[in-house]
C-alpha positions as CSV (number, residue, x, y, z in Angstrom):
1,M,-6.9,-22.3,13.5
2,V,-4.8,-19.9,10.8
3,T,-2.4,-21.8,9.3
4,G,-0.7,-19.1,6.6
5,L,-1.7,-15.9,5.9
6,D,-2.1,-14.4,2.3
7,A,-2.6,-10.0,1.8
8,V,-3.6,-8.8,4.4
9,A,-5.2,-4.9,3.6
10,L,-4.6,-1.6,5.1
11,C,-6.7,1.8,3.9
12,V,-3.9,4.4,3.8
13,D,-4.2,8.3,3.8
14,D,-1.0,8.2,0.9
15,Q,-0.5,4.8,-1.1
16,R,2.9,6.5,-3.0
17,M,4.5,7.3,0.3
18,T,3.2,3.6,1.6
19,A,4.5,2.1,-1.2
20,D,8.1,3.6,-0.4
21,F,7.9,3.9,2.8
22,H,7.0,-0.3,2.7
23,T,10.5,-0.8,0.2
24,D,13.5,2.3,1.3
25,V,12.9,1.6,4.6
26,L,11.4,-2.2,5.5
27,G,13.2,-3.8,2.2
28,L,9.6,-5.1,0.7
29,A,9.2,-5.2,-2.8
30,V,6.4,-3.6,-4.8
31,L,5.1,-7.0,-6.1
32,G,2.0,-5.2,-8.5
33,G,-0.8,-2.9,-9.2
34,A,-3.9,-2.9,-11.3
35,E,-7.9,-0.6,-10.6
36,A,-9.9,-1.9,-7.8
37,A,-12.7,-0.1,-9.3
38,P,-12.8,3.3,-11.5
39,G,-11.1,5.8,-10.3
40,E,-9.2,3.5,-7.1
41,R,-6.2,2.6,-7.9
42,R,-4.9,-0.6,-5.3
43,F,-0.7,-1.0,-4.6
44,E,1.2,-4.6,-2.9
45,T,4.0,-5.0,-1.3
46,G,5.5,-8.0,-0.3
47,P,8.8,-9.7,1.2
48,P,10.1,-10.6,-2.4
49,G,8.2,-14.1,-2.9
50,G,5.5,-13.0,-2.6
51,V,3.6,-13.9,0.6
52,P,2.0,-12.5,2.2
53,R,1.2,-9.8,-0.3
54,I,0.6,-6.1,2.3
55,V,-2.2,-4.4,-0.4
56,L,-2.3,-0.6,-0.3
57,Y,-6.4,0.8,-1.0
58,P,-7.2,4.6,-1.4
59,E,-8.5,5.4,1.9
60,D,-11.5,8.3,-0.2
61,G,-10.9,6.1,-3.6
62,R,-8.4,8.8,-4.9
63,E,-4.3,8.2,-4.9
64,G,-1.8,10.9,-3.6
65,P,-2.4,12.5,-0.4
66,R,-5.7,14.1,0.9
67,E,-4.3,17.5,2.1
68,A,-1.0,18.8,2.5
69,P,1.2,17.8,5.9
70,P,1.9,20.1,8.0
71,S,4.9,22.0,7.9
72,P,8.0,21.4,10.2
73,S,8.6,23.2,13.0
């Protein structure tokens, strides 16, 4: 039986945009960030107090978007 949750890991296309969404829209805090592997950075967001943490990993090992978003129609 699961009795708690400490962290969730998400692979995302754009870490910065996702972190901005978590802080600006959801009201979460940036709890930290570190190099997960050479050239690969991760960010952690979550509620103030830090549990549960949402760890944002780059989907392809790079920070930022993979390609320019489409122009609005």
